[in-house]
MMTF fields as JSON, N, C-alpha, C and O atoms, coordinates in Angstrom:
{
  "mmtfVersion": "1.0.0",
  "mmtfProducer": "UNKNOWN",
  "numBonds": 343,
  "numAtoms": 344,
  "numGroups": 86,
  "numChains": 1,
  "numModels": 1,
  "chainsPerModel": [1],
  "groupsPerChain": [86],
  "chainIdList": ["A"],
  "bondAtomList": [4, 2, 8, 6, 12, 10, 16, 14, 20, 18, 24, 22, 28, 26, 32, 30, 36, 34, 40, 38, 44, 42, 48, 46, 52, 50, 56, 54, 60, 58, 64, 62, 68, 66, 72, 70, 76, 74, 80, 78, 84, 82, 88, 86, 92, 90, 96, 94, 100, 98, 104, 102, 108, 106, 112, 110, 116, 114, 120, 118, 124, 122, 128, 126, 132, 130, 136, 134, 140, 138, 144, 142, 148, 146, 152, 150, 156, 154, 160, 158, 164, 162, 168, 166, 172, 170, 176, 174, 180, 178, 184, 182, 188, 186, 192, 190, 196, 194, 200, 198, 204, 202, 208, 206, 212, 210, 216, 214, 220, 218, 224, 222, 228, 226, 232, 230, 236, 234, 240, 238, 244, 242, 248, 246, 252, 250, 256, 254, 260, 258, 264, 262, 268, 266, 272, 270, 276, 274, 280, 278, 284, 282, 288, 286, 292, 290, 296, 294, 300, 298, 304, 302, 308, 306, 312, 310, 316, 314, 320, 318, 324, 322, 328, 326, 332, 330, 336, 334, 340, 338],
  "bondOrderList": [1, 1, 1, 1, 1, 1, 1, 1, 1, 1, 1, 1, 1, 1, 1, 1, 1, 1, 1, 1, 1, 1, 1, 1, 1, 1, 1, 1, 1, 1, 1, 1, 1, 1, 1, 1, 1, 1, 1, 1, 1, 1, 1, 1, 1, 1, 1, 1, 1, 1, 1, 1, 1, 1, 1, 1, 1, 1, 1, 1, 1, 1, 1, 1, 1, 1, 1, 1, 1, 1, 1, 1, 1, 1, 1, 1, 1, 1, 1, 1, 1, 1, 1, 1, 1],
  "groupList": [{"groupName": "MET", "atomNameList": ["N", "CA", "C", "O"], "elementList": ["N", "C", "C", "O"], "formalChargeList": [0, 0, 0, 0], "bondAtomList": [1, 0, 2, 1, 3, 2], "bondOrderList": [1, 1, 2], "singleLetterCode": "M", "chemCompType": "L-PEPTIDE LINKING"}, {"groupName": "GLU", "atomNameList": ["N", "CA", "C", "O"], "elementList": ["N", "C", "C", "O"], "formalChargeList": [0, 0, 0, 0], "bondAtomList": [1, 0, 2, 1, 3, 2], "bondOrderList": [1, 1, 2], "singleLetterCode": "E", "chemCompType": "L-PEPTIDE LINKING"}, {"groupName": "VAL", "atomNameList": ["N", "CA", "C", "O"], "elementList": ["N", "C", "C", "O"], "formalChargeList": [0, 0, 0, 0], "bondAtomList": [1, 0, 2, 1, 3, 2], "bondOrderList": [1, 1, 2], "singleLetterCode": "V", "chemCompType": "L-PEPTIDE LINKING"}, {"groupName": "ILE", "atomNameList": ["N", "CA", "C", "O"], "elementList": ["N", "C", "C", "O"], "formalChargeList": [0, 0, 0, 0], "bondAtomList": [1, 0, 2, 1, 3, 2], "bondOrderList": [1, 1, 2], "singleLetterCode": "I", "chemCompType": "L-PEPTIDE LINKING"}, {"groupName": "THR", "atomNameList": ["N", "CA", "C", "O"], "elementList": ["N", "C", "C", "O"], "formalChargeList": [0, 0, 0, 0], "bondAtomList": [1, 0, 2, 1, 3, 2], "bondOrderList": [1, 1, 2], "singleLetterCode": "T", "chemCompType": "L-PEPTIDE LINKING"}, {"groupName": "ALA", "atomNameList": ["N", "CA", "C", "O"], "elementList": ["N", "C", "C", "O"], "formalChargeList": [0, 0, 0, 0], "bondAtomList": [1, 0, 2, 1, 3, 2], "bondOrderList": [1, 1, 2], "singleLetterCode": "A", "chemCompType": "L-PEPTIDE LINKING"}, {"groupName": "ASN", "atomNameList": ["N", "CA", "C", "O"], "elementList": ["N", "C", "C", "O"], "formalChargeList": [0, 0, 0, 0], "bondAtomList": [1, 0, 2, 1, 3, 2], "bondOrderList": [1, 1, 2], "singleLetterCode": "N", "chemCompType": "L-PEPTIDE LINKING"}, {"groupName": "ARG", "atomNameList": ["N", "CA", "C", "O"], "elementList": ["N", "C", "C", "O"], "formalChargeList": [0, 0, 0, 0], "bondAtomList": [1, 0, 2, 1, 3, 2], "bondOrderList": [1, 1, 2], "singleLetterCode": "R", "chemCompType": "L-PEPTIDE LINKING"}, {"groupName": "LYS", "atomNameList": ["N", "CA", "C", "O"], "elementList": ["N", "C", "C", "O"], "formalChargeList": [0, 0, 0, 0], "bondAtomList": [1, 0, 2, 1, 3, 2], "bondOrderList": [1, 1, 2], "singleLetterCode": "K", "chemCompType": "L-PEPTIDE LINKING"}, {"groupName": "PHE", "atomNameList": ["N", "CA", "C", "O"], "elementList": ["N", "C", "C", "O"], "formalChargeList": [0, 0, 0, 0], "bondAtomList": [1, 0, 2, 1, 3, 2], "bondOrderList": [1, 1, 2], "singleLetterCode": "F", "chemCompType": "L-PEPTIDE LINKING"}, {"groupName": "GLY", "atomNameList": ["N", "CA", "C", "O"], "elementList": ["N", "C", "C", "O"], "formalChargeList": [0, 0, 0, 0], "bondAtomList": [1, 0, 2, 1, 3, 2], "bondOrderList": [1, 1, 2], "singleLetterCode": "G", "chemCompType": "PEPTIDE LINKING"}, {"groupName": "ASP", "atomNameList": ["N", "CA", "C", "O"], "elementList": ["N", "C", "C", "O"], "formalChargeList": [0, 0, 0, 0], "bondAtomList": [1, 0, 2, 1, 3, 2], "bondOrderList": [1, 1, 2], "singleLetterCode": "D", "chemCompType": "L-PEPTIDE LINKING"}, {"groupName": "LEU", "atomNameList": ["N", "CA", "C", "O"], "elementList": ["N", "C", "C", "O"], "formalChargeList": [0, 0, 0, 0], "bondAtomList": [1, 0, 2, 1, 3, 2], "bondOrderList": [1, 1, 2], "singleLetterCode": "L", "chemCompType": "L-PEPTIDE LINKING"}, {"groupName": "SER", "atomNameList": ["N", "CA", "C", "O"], "elementList": ["N", "C", "C", "O"], "formalChargeList": [0, 0, 0, 0], "bondAtomList": [1, 0, 2, 1, 3, 2], "bondOrderList": [1, 1, 2], "singleLetterCode": "S", "chemCompType": "L-PEPTIDE LINKING"}, {"groupName": "GLN", "atomNameList": ["N", "CA", "C", "O"], "elementList": ["N", "C", "C", "O"], "formalChargeList": [0, 0, 0, 0], "bondAtomList": [1, 0, 2, 1, 3, 2], "bondOrderList": [1, 1, 2], "singleLetterCode": "Q", "chemCompType": "L-PEPTIDE LINKING"}, {"groupName": "PRO", "atomNameList": ["N", "CA", "C", "O"], "elementList": ["N", "C", "C", "O"], "formalChargeList": [0, 0, 0, 0], "bondAtomList": [1, 0, 2, 1, 3, 2], "bondOrderList": [1, 1, 2], "singleLetterCode": "P", "chemCompType": "L-PEPTIDE LINKING"}, {"groupName": "TYR", "atomNameList": ["N", "CA", "C", "O"], "elementList": ["N", "C", "C", "O"], "formalChargeList": [0, 0, 0, 0], "bondAtomList": [1, 0, 2, 1, 3, 2], "bondOrderList": [1, 1, 2], "singleLetterCode": "Y", "chemCompType": "L-PEPTIDE LINKING"}],
  "groupTypeList": [0, 1, 2, 3, 4, 5, 6, 1, 5, 7, 2, 8, 9, 10, 11, 12, 12, 3, 7, 13, 14, 7, 13, 15, 3, 14, 3, 4, 7, 13, 10, 8, 15, 0, 13, 2, 12, 3, 13, 5, 1, 6, 16, 4, 12, 0, 1, 1, 0, 8, 0, 7, 16, 12, 8, 1, 8, 12, 4, 14, 5, 8, 1, 11, 2, 5, 6, 10, 7, 2, 5, 11, 10, 14, 4, 9, 9, 6, 11, 12, 12, 6, 10, 8, 16, 11],
  "groupIdList": [1, 2, 3, 4, 5, 6, 7, 8, 9, 10, 11, 12, 13, 14, 15, 16, 17, 18, 19, 20, 21, 22, 23, 24, 25, 26, 27, 28, 29, 30, 31, 32, 33, 34, 35, 36, 37, 38, 39, 40, 41, 42, 43, 44, 45, 46, 47, 48, 49, 50, 51, 52, 53, 54, 55, 56, 57, 58, 59, 60, 61, 62, 63, 64, 65, 66, 67, 68, 69, 70, 71, 72, 73, 74, 75, 76, 77, 78, 79, 80, 81, 82, 83, 84, 85, 86],
  "secStructList": [7, 3, 3, 3, 3, 2, 2, 2, 2, 2, 2, 6, 2, 2, 2, 2, 2, 2, 2, 6, 6, 6, 1, 7, 3, 3, 3, 3, 3, 6, 6, 3, 3, 3, 3, 3, 3, 7, 7, 2, 2, 2, 2, 2, 2, 2, 2, 2, 2, 2, 2, 2, 2, 2, 2, 2, 2, 2, 2, 2, 2, 2, 2, 2, 2, 2, 6, 6, 7, 7, 7, 7, 2, 2, 2, 2, 2, 2, 2, 2, 2, 6, 6, 6, 6, 7],
  "xCoordList": [137.518, 136.307, 135.146, 135.233, 134.083, 132.878, 132.251, 132.248, 131.725, 131.088, 129.666, 129.445, 128.699, 127.301, 126.655, 127.176, 125.53, 124.812, 123.956, 123.645, 123.59, 122.734, 121.387, 120.828, 120.875, 119.587, 119.697, 118.818, 120.771, 120.978, 121.144, 120.647, 121.837, 122.037, 120.696, 120.468, 119.822, 118.508, 117.712, 117.073, 117.755, 116.974, 117.542, 116.788, 118.872, 119.519, 120.2, 121.22, 119.65, 120.321, 120.617, 121.725, 119.657, 119.86, 121.023, 121.85, 121.087, 122.192, 123.519, 124.546, 123.497, 124.726, 125.269, 126.484, 124.389, 124.832, 125.639, 126.657, 125.182, 125.904, 127.207, 128.251, 127.169, 128.375, 129.428, 130.623, 128.998, 129.969, 130.765, 131.778, 130.334, 131.099, 132.383, 133.358, 132.378, 133.55, 134.483, 135.704, 133.901, 134.733, 133.908, 132.683, 134.585, 133.878, 133.151, 133.558, 132.081, 131.298, 131.135, 130.614, 131.587, 131.452, 130.097, 129.674, 129.423, 128.117, 128.26, 128.78, 127.794, 127.921, 126.543, 125.524, 126.553, 125.339, 125.764, 126.703, 125.075, 125.411, 126.876, 127.545, 127.353, 128.714, 129.8, 130.981, 129.424, 130.414, 130.383, 129.305, 131.545, 131.578, 130.909, 131.199, 130.01, 129.294, 129.6, 129.784, 129.654, 129.833, 130.513, 130.586, 131.008, 131.546, 130.904, 130.933, 130.326, 129.7, 130.727, 131.217, 131.05, 132.014, 131.409, 130.425, 132.013, 131.529, 131.8, 132.696, 131.022, 131.228, 132.614, 133.253, 133.082, 134.412, 135.499, 136.417, 135.4, 136.392, 136.337, 137.373, 135.138, 134.996, 135.687, 136.419, 135.457, 136.076, 137.593, 138.287, 138.114, 139.563, 140.127, 141.193, 139.422, 139.878, 139.901, 140.846, 138.885, 138.83, 139.957, 140.558, 140.244, 141.344, 142.685, 143.541, 142.863, 144.104, 144.26, 145.359, 143.172, 143.229, 143.602, 144.402, 143.033, 143.326, 144.79, 145.437, 145.32, 146.741, 147.633, 148.612, 147.284, 148.056, 148.048, 149.09, 146.868, 146.765, 147.553, 148.188, 147.516, 148.275, 149.774, 150.516, 150.226, 151.647, 152.047, 153.114, 151.198, 151.496, 151.515, 152.35, 150.617, 150.597, 151.859, 152.452, 152.262, 153.496, 154.693, 155.55, 154.753, 155.857, 155.841, 156.889, 154.645, 154.538, 155.019, 155.72, 154.646, 155.095, 156.615, 157.245, 157.206, 158.665, 159.321, 160.341, 158.733, 159.282, 159.284, 160.278, 158.192, 158.114, 159.126, 159.82, 159.215, 160.152, 161.603, 162.44, 161.902, 163.266, 163.506, 164.543, 162.544, 162.717, 162.55, 162.904, 162.019, 161.785, 160.397, 159.415, 160.352, 159.095, 159.295, 160.423, 158.191, 158.262, 157.263, 156.246, 157.563, 156.636, 155.365, 155.439, 154.208, 152.94, 152.787, 152.353, 153.136, 152.981, 153.888, 153.473, 155.126, 156.061, 155.511, 155.556, 154.996, 154.439, 153.293, 153.268, 152.346, 151.204, 151.621, 151.047, 152.593, 153.117, 153.721, 153.481, 154.515, 155.101, 154.02, 154.106, 153.004, 151.915, 151.194, 150.912, 150.901, 150.217, 151.077, 150.549, 152.406, 153.304, 153.661, 154.507, 153.015, 153.188, 154.369, 154.704, 155.015, 156.192, 155.886, 156.758, 154.68, 154.352, 153.486, 152.917, 153.378, 152.573, 153.247, 152.722],
  "yCoordList": [70.849, 71.646, 70.705, 69.813, 70.92, 70.134, 70.51, 71.679, 69.517, 69.738, 69.193, 68.053, 70.028, 69.592, 70.037, 70.905, 69.441, 69.802, 71.05, 71.387, 71.713, 72.898, 72.538, 73.312, 71.386, 70.957, 70.775, 71.206, 70.14, 69.955, 71.314, 71.516, 72.232, 73.564, 74.279, 74.965, 74.119, 74.757, 74.211, 74.967, 72.9, 72.257, 72.56, 72.704, 72.655, 72.798, 74.158, 74.252, 75.195, 76.492, 77.03, 77.501, 76.966, 77.471, 76.779, 77.428, 75.474, 74.698, 75.078, 75.158, 75.308, 75.688, 77.023, 77.2, 77.96, 79.25, 79.077, 79.74, 78.194, 77.926, 77.193, 77.57, 76.155, 75.362, 76.17, 75.922, 77.14, 77.94, 78.874, 79.425, 79.062, 79.863, 79.15, 79.789, 77.814, 77.018, 76.761, 76.8, 76.496, 76.225, 76.444, 76.323, 76.766, 76.997, 75.736, 74.614, 75.949, 74.851, 75.117, 76.156, 74.165, 74.295, 73.746, 72.682, 74.487, 74.069, 73.753, 74.559, 72.57, 72.118, 72.002, 71.848, 72.082, 71.846, 70.975, 71.304, 69.878, 68.913, 68.478, 68.256, 68.363, 67.896, 68.936, 68.627, 70.169, 71.22, 72.245, 72.636, 72.68, 73.707, 74.987, 75.47, 75.536, 76.759, 77.913, 79.051, 77.622, 78.669, 78.093, 76.879, 79.007, 78.621, 79.528, 80.752, 78.922, 79.67, 79.809, 78.812, 81.052, 81.312, 82.303, 82.984, 82.363, 83.299, 84.729, 84.984, 85.656, 87.073, 87.507, 88.333, 86.967, 87.308, 86.886, 87.657, 85.667, 85.208, 86.032, 86.329, 86.4, 87.235, 88.581, 89.049, 89.196, 90.482, 90.358, 91.215, 89.297, 89.079, 88.913, 89.446, 88.184, 87.996, 89.318, 89.591, 90.137, 91.435, 92.342, 93.066, 92.305, 93.102, 92.644, 93.466, 91.32, 90.786, 91.207, 91.565, 91.172, 91.604, 93.075, 93.458, 93.898, 95.324, 95.584, 96.415, 94.888, 95.043, 94.645, 95.325, 93.538, 93.059, 94.098, 94.392, 94.651, 95.653, 96.914, 97.504, 97.328, 98.5, 98.253, 99.142, 97.042, 96.694, 96.74, 97.251, 96.212, 96.22, 97.643, 97.967, 98.487, 99.879, 100.606, 101.365, 100.379, 100.988, 100.537, 101.347, 99.239, 98.7, 99.307, 99.646, 99.44, 100.022, 101.467, 101.885, 102.226, 103.617, 103.69, 104.547, 102.795, 102.752, 102.376, 102.951, 101.409, 100.993, 102.157, 102.379, 102.897, 104.037, 105.1, 105.649, 105.392, 106.416, 106.049, 106.929, 104.742, 104.267, 103.86, 103.281, 104.165, 103.896, 102.442, 102.062, 101.623, 100.217, 100.101, 99.75, 100.404, 100.379, 99.549, 99.288, 99.142, 98.355, 98.899, 99.485, 98.701, 99.038, 98.206, 97.015, 98.83, 98.145, 96.887, 95.857, 96.95, 95.774, 94.644, 93.486, 94.97, 93.957, 93.317, 92.096, 94.139, 93.625, 92.654, 91.557, 93.046, 92.184, 90.904, 89.846, 90.977, 89.757, 88.826, 87.619, 89.396, 88.587, 87.983, 86.824, 88.782, 88.319, 87.14, 86.134, 87.279, 86.206, 84.957, 83.848, 85.126, 83.986, 83.376, 82.485, 83.854, 83.237, 83.703, 83.078, 84.788, 85.251, 85.588, 85.44, 86.032, 86.483, 85.489, 85.839, 84.284, 83.248, 82.796, 81.934],
  "zCoordList": [80.351, 80.271, 79.995, 79.151, 80.708, 80.505, 79.164, 78.778, 78.462, 77.16, 77.23, 77.639, 76.822, 76.793, 75.487, 74.786, 75.175, 73.952, 74.204, 75.346, 73.127, 73.226, 73.838, 74.614, 73.497, 74.055, 75.564, 76.31, 76.012, 77.451, 78.142, 79.25, 77.487, 78.052, 78.211, 79.208, 77.241, 77.307, 78.484, 79.215, 78.661, 79.716, 81.11, 82.073, 81.209, 82.515, 82.695, 83.377, 82.098, 82.089, 83.488, 83.744, 84.379, 85.739, 86.424, 87.065, 86.289, 86.87, 86.213, 86.886, 84.912, 84.203, 84.687, 84.776, 85.0, 85.513, 86.794, 86.992, 87.645, 88.9, 88.611, 89.144, 87.778, 87.48, 86.744, 86.903, 85.935, 85.182, 86.089, 85.659, 87.322, 88.268, 88.677, 89.072, 88.578, 88.955, 87.778, 87.927, 86.603, 85.427, 84.16, 84.184, 83.051, 81.78, 81.304, 81.603, 80.566, 79.999, 78.504, 78.098, 77.699, 76.246, 75.824, 76.277, 74.949, 74.444, 72.967, 72.194, 72.581, 71.195, 70.55, 71.222, 69.225, 68.436, 67.266, 66.542, 67.092, 66.045, 66.146, 65.136, 67.379, 67.615, 67.424, 67.58, 67.09, 66.843, 67.98, 68.426, 68.449, 69.493, 69.009, 67.914, 69.829, 69.457, 70.415, 69.981, 71.705, 72.712, 73.94, 74.132, 74.764, 76.065, 77.096, 76.968, 78.115, 79.197, 80.316, 80.847, 80.67, 81.737, 82.741, 82.452, 83.903, 84.92, 84.481, 83.676, 85.015, 84.721, 85.188, 84.536, 86.299, 86.813, 85.822, 85.544, 85.29, 84.314, 83.035, 82.44, 82.613, 81.421, 81.63, 80.757, 82.777, 83.091, 83.096, 82.549, 83.709, 83.728, 82.318, 82.009, 81.47, 80.091, 79.345, 78.605, 79.526, 78.861, 79.349, 78.556, 80.641, 81.191, 80.621, 80.295, 80.502, 79.927, 78.481, 78.057, 77.71, 76.313, 76.217, 75.363, 77.08, 77.053, 77.406, 76.768, 78.413, 78.766, 77.59, 77.284, 76.936, 75.788, 74.661, 74.076, 74.361, 73.302, 73.645, 72.772, 74.904, 75.327, 75.191, 74.772, 75.545, 75.39, 73.916, 73.578, 73.047, 71.614, 71.068, 70.223, 71.531, 71.094, 71.55, 70.784, 72.776, 73.285, 72.46, 72.107, 72.151, 71.341, 69.935, 69.385, 69.362, 68.019, 68.011, 67.09, 69.03, 69.115, 69.233, 68.614, 70.023, 70.158, 68.833, 68.454, 68.131, 66.84, 65.857, 65.166, 65.784, 64.871, 65.27, 64.414, 66.555, 67.035, 66.737, 66.54, 66.703, 66.453, 65.005, 64.681, 64.133, 62.714, 62.318, 61.202, 63.211, 62.874, 62.237, 62.892, 60.948, 60.201, 58.941, 58.523, 58.35, 57.123, 56.12, 56.49, 54.86, 53.789, 53.974, 54.277, 53.792, 53.994, 53.163, 53.679, 51.885, 51.021, 51.481, 51.503, 51.85, 52.341, 53.61, 53.766, 54.512, 55.76, 55.488, 56.045, 54.641, 54.36, 53.648, 53.906, 52.77, 52.13, 53.164, 53.14, 54.083, 55.158, 56.04, 56.445, 56.33, 57.157, 56.507, 57.158, 55.217, 54.492, 54.368, 54.284, 54.356, 54.255, 55.599, 55.673, 56.673, 57.975, 58.789, 59.795, 58.384, 59.11, 60.563, 61.419, 60.858, 62.211, 62.975, 64.009, 62.494, 63.175, 64.447, 65.151]
}
């Protein structure tokens, strides 16, 4: 991924809009990543993928509840904090 500074992005914004259609561009400020400029098409695809993933997780959760695969809330959060689901 191409990396440019925020100042360069400000100066060359029009060019970046065209270049971001081909590949994402990371924008940094003070050497730290701040944003990524991507095409609208890639953004839409990412949002669709997230929605499919969430729907799959919801379906799995409903199946788990229906089949009695549930956990006490406190136990779950303790496991979560201890990295069990990482």
